[in-house]
C-alpha positions as CSV (number, residue, x, y, z in Angstrom):
1,M,38.5,-30.4,8.4
2,R,35.4,-32.2,9.6
3,K,34.0,-29.0,11.0
4,L,34.5,-27.2,7.7
5,I,32.7,-30.0,5.8
6,V,29.8,-30.0,8.3
7,I,29.5,-26.2,8.0
8,A,29.5,-26.3,4.2
9,L,27.0,-29.1,4.2
10,L,24.7,-27.2,6.5
11,A,25.0,-24.0,4.4
12,V,24.0,-26.0,1.3
13,I,21.0,-27.6,3.1
14,S,19.8,-24.3,4.5
15,C,19.9,-22.7,1.0
16,L,17.9,-25.6,-0.5
17,A,15.4,-25.4,2.4
18,M,14.8,-21.7,1.9
19,P,11.3,-20.9,0.5
20,Q,11.2,-19.6,-3.1
21,A,10.5,-15.8,-3.3
22,L,6.8,-15.1,-3.9
23,T,6.3,-13.7,-7.4
24,Y,2.5,-13.2,-7.4
25,F,-0.3,-12.7,-5.0
26,V,-3.7,-13.9,-6.1
27,K,-7.1,-12.6,-4.8
28,A,-10.1,-14.6,-5.9
29,D,-13.8,-15.2,-5.3
30,M,-16.8,-16.8,-7.0
31,V,-20.2,-15.3,-7.9
32,R,-23.4,-16.6,-9.4
33,G,-23.6,-15.9,-13.1
34,A,-26.8,-14.9,-14.9
35,Q,-27.3,-18.2,-16.7
36,G,-30.0,-20.2,-14.8
37,A,-29.7,-17.9,-11.8
38,M,-31.9,-18.9,-8.9
39,G,-30.8,-15.9,-6.8
40,P,-29.0,-12.6,-7.0
41,V,-26.2,-12.5,-9.7
42,C,-22.7,-11.1,-9.4
43,V,-22.5,-11.3,-5.7
44,P,-20.1,-13.6,-3.8
45,N,-21.8,-16.9,-3.1
46,S,-21.0,-20.5,-2.1
47,V,-24.3,-22.4,-2.6
48,F,-25.4,-23.1,-6.2
49,F,-28.0,-25.3,-7.9
50,G,-27.6,-27.6,-10.9
51,G,-28.2,-25.5,-14.1
52,E,-26.7,-22.3,-12.6
53,M,-23.4,-20.7,-13.5
54,I,-20.5,-20.2,-11.2
55,V,-18.1,-17.5,-12.2
56,F,-14.7,-17.8,-10.6
57,R,-12.8,-14.5,-10.6
58,A,-9.2,-13.7,-9.9
59,V,-7.0,-10.6,-9.7
60,V,-3.2,-11.1,-9.9
61,Y,-0.8,-8.8,-8.1
62,D,3.0,-8.4,-8.4
63,A,4.2,-9.6,-5.0
64,A,7.3,-7.3,-5.0
65,T,5.4,-4.1,-5.7
66,G,1.8,-4.9,-4.6
67,E,0.6,-3.5,-7.9
68,E,-2.4,-5.2,-9.7
69,L,-1.4,-6.6,-13.0
70,L,-3.6,-5.3,-15.8
71,F,-4.2,-6.8,-19.3
72,D,-1.0,-5.6,-20.9
73,E,1.2,-6.9,-18.1
74,V,-0.6,-10.2,-17.8
75,Q,0.0,-10.7,-21.6
76,A,3.6,-9.6,-21.4
77,R,4.4,-12.1,-18.6
78,G,2.4,-14.9,-20.2
79,I,0.2,-15.4,-17.2
80,T,-2.5,-18.0,-17.3
81,A,-5.0,-19.0,-14.6
82,T,-6.7,-22.3,-14.0
83,V,-9.6,-23.3,-11.7
84,H,-9.3,-26.6,-10.0
85,M,-12.5,-28.1,-8.4
86,D,-13.2,-31.5,-7.0
87,G,-15.3,-33.5,-9.4
88,R,-14.3,-31.8,-12.6
89,E,-11.3,-31.3,-14.9
90,P,-9.2,-28.2,-14.3
91,A,-10.6,-25.3,-16.4
92,A,-8.7,-22.4,-18.0
93,M,-9.8,-18.9,-17.0
94,F,-9.7,-16.0,-19.5
95,F,-8.7,-12.3,-19.2
96,P,-10.7,-10.2,-21.7
97,P,-9.0,-7.2,-23.3
98,P,-9.9,-3.7,-21.9
99,G,-13.3,-2.5,-23.1
100,Q,-14.4,-6.0,-24.3
101,A,-17.4,-7.4,-22.6
102,A,-17.2,-11.0,-21.3
103,E,-19.7,-13.5,-22.5
104,G,-23.2,-12.6,-21.2
105,E,-22.1,-9.1,-20.1
106,E,-23.2,-5.9,-21.9
107,G,-20.0,-4.1,-21.0
108,P,-17.2,-4.4,-18.6
109,P,-17.7,-2.8,-15.2
110,P,-15.1,-0.3,-14.0
111,G,-12.0,-2.0,-12.7
112,A,-12.8,-5.2,-14.6
113,D,-9.2,-6.3,-15.1
114,F,-9.5,-9.8,-13.8
115,F,-9.5,-13.4,-14.9
116,R,-12.9,-15.0,-15.3
117,G,-13.8,-18.7,-15.2
118,P,-17.5,-19.3,-15.9
119,W,-18.8,-22.8,-15.4
120,A,-22.4,-23.8,-16.1
121,I,-23.2,-26.6,-13.6
122,P,-24.8,-29.5,-15.5
123,A,-28.3,-30.2,-14.1
124,D,-27.2,-33.8,-13.4
125,F,-23.8,-32.8,-11.7
126,P,-23.6,-34.7,-8.4
127,T,-24.8,-32.6,-5.4
128,G,-22.6,-32.2,-2.5
129,M,-19.8,-30.1,-1.0
130,Y,-16.6,-29.3,-3.0
131,T,-13.3,-27.6,-2.6
132,W,-11.7,-25.3,-5.2
133,H,-8.5,-23.3,-5.8
134,I,-7.0,-21.2,-8.5
135,E,-3.5,-21.7,-9.9
136,V,-1.7,-18.9,-11.7
137,T,1.4,-19.6,-13.8
138,D,3.6,-17.3,-16.0
139,A,5.9,-18.0,-18.9
140,A,8.9,-18.2,-16.7
141,G,7.4,-21.1,-14.7
142,N,6.5,-19.0,-11.6
143,V,3.4,-20.4,-9.8
144,A,1.0,-18.8,-7.3
145,T,-2.1,-20.4,-5.8
146,F,-5.2,-19.0,-4.2
147,D,-7.0,-21.3,-1.7
148,P,-10.2,-20.0,-0.1
149,I,-10.3,-20.0,3.6
150,G,-10.2,-23.6,4.8
151,G,-9.5,-25.0,1.3
152,A,-5.9,-25.9,2.1
153,I,-7.1,-28.3,4.8
154,G,-10.0,-29.8,2.8
155,L,-12.9,-27.8,4.1
156,N,-15.6,-27.4,1.4
157,N,-16.1,-24.0,-0.2
158,I,-18.9,-24.8,-2.7
159,T,-22.2,-26.5,-2.0
160,I,-24.2,-27.8,-5.0
161,Q,-27.8,-28.5,-4.5
162,P,-30.2,-30.4,-6.9
163,A,-31.6,-28.5,-9.8
164,N,-35.1,-27.2,-9.1
């Protein structure tokens, strides 16, 4: 009888310890926006100056199929994305409808189905090195996180220099 109880207990513990199935995969980067730009815009970057704009970008994929989720599917699943960065409050990202230009854009580039999180760095924002990550959540409570390389162990991914 003891053996049966131990086996049942181990079965329950192993089920509880199993990782939850991955629902989404998130691919993200950050680029310099046009506002206050002190270098090339719309290219991946990690060094910014006070007064410039950082644009966090994220594409969400269905983990089961590997398919990129476009506007209609993002809306249907109630997916939201949030940027978390040391030194500032979490900020919601937005996903513009197809054909609609984002703020500061003349028109969406081809394949522009992605979340955007623009942030104008205040000129007096403390200089230094910061980490960031993006969290994606859907209406069912599923969560996926994107951590840049080294971010999960606290390595900086953004350097903010003084405004010129």
